[in-house]
C-alpha positions in Angstrom: -15.9 51.9 -31.1 -12.6 50.2 -32.1 -12.6 48.3 -28.8 -16.0 46.7 -29.5 -14.9 45.6 -33.0 -12.0 44.0 -31.7 -14.0 42.2 -29.0 -16.4 40.9 -31.4 -13.7 39.7 -33.9 -12.1 37.9 -31.0 -15.2 36.4 -29.6 -16.1 35.1 -33.3 -12.4 33.8 -33.8 -12.8 31.9 -30.8 -15.9 30.1 -31.5 -13.8 28.7 -34.4 -10.3 28.3 -32.3 -9.7 29.2 -29.0 -5.9 28.4 -28.0 -6.8 28.7 -24.3 -9.0 25.4 -24.9 -6.5 23.6 -27.5 -6.9 20.4 -25.0 -10.3 20.3 -26.8 -8.4 20.3 -30.4 -6.4 17.4 -29.2 -9.5 15.4 -28.5 -10.8 15.5 -31.9 -10.5 13.1 -34.5 -7.3 12.8 -36.6 -8.9 14.5 -39.5 -10.4 17.1 -37.5 -7.0 17.8 -35.6 -5.3 17.9 -38.8 -7.8 20.6 -40.2 -7.4 22.6 -37.2 -3.8 22.9 -37.5 -3.9 23.4 -41.5 -6.5 26.1 -40.7 -3.9 28.1 -38.7 -1.6 28.2 -41.8 -4.4 28.8 -44.2 -5.7 31.8 -42.2 -2.3 33.5 -42.1 -1.2 32.9 -45.6 -5.0 34.2 -46.7 -4.6 37.3 -44.7 -7.7 36.4 -42.9 -5.8 36.5 -39.5 -5.0 38.5 -37.7 -7.8 41.0 -38.4 -7.0 44.4 -39.5 -8.9 46.1 -36.8 -7.0 43.9 -34.4 -3.7 45.0 -35.8 -4.7 48.7 -35.5 -4.7 48.1 -31.8 -2.0 45.6 -31.5 0.6 46.5 -34.0 3.1 43.7 -32.7 0.5 41.1 -33.5 1.6 41.6 -37.1 3.7 38.7 -38.3 6.5 38.9 -40.9 6.9 36.4 -43.6 9.6 34.4 -41.5 7.1 34.1 -38.6 4.2 33.1 -41.0 6.5 30.5 -42.3 7.5 29.2 -39.1 3.8 29.0 -37.6 3.0 27.0 -41.0 5.9 24.9 -40.6 4.8 24.0 -37.2 1.1 23.5 -38.3 1.9 21.4 -41.1 4.4 19.0 -39.0 1.3 18.7 -36.5 -1.2 18.2 -39.1 0.8 15.4 -40.5 1.5 13.9 -37.0 -2.3 14.0 -36.4 -3.1 11.7 -39.4 -0.2 9.5 -38.8 -1.2 9.1 -35.0 -4.4 7.6 -35.8 
């Protein structure tokens, strides 16, 4: 049961953002690329990602505050660069 829930959550998440297809993000319009990067940080800060069922099965996926800050700093830099590289 847990496996199905996690699998379903992963499929839905990949429909929004699939890191294995990141080159598709890089081909988007600058505003859309920036939104993709910003969305990463927003999802981490809000607790929307990683999903709780996923964390039950993969405890090492839990990020501490420092790791969240590192990811958000990276995402914010990339977002700004996407907008300035128009």
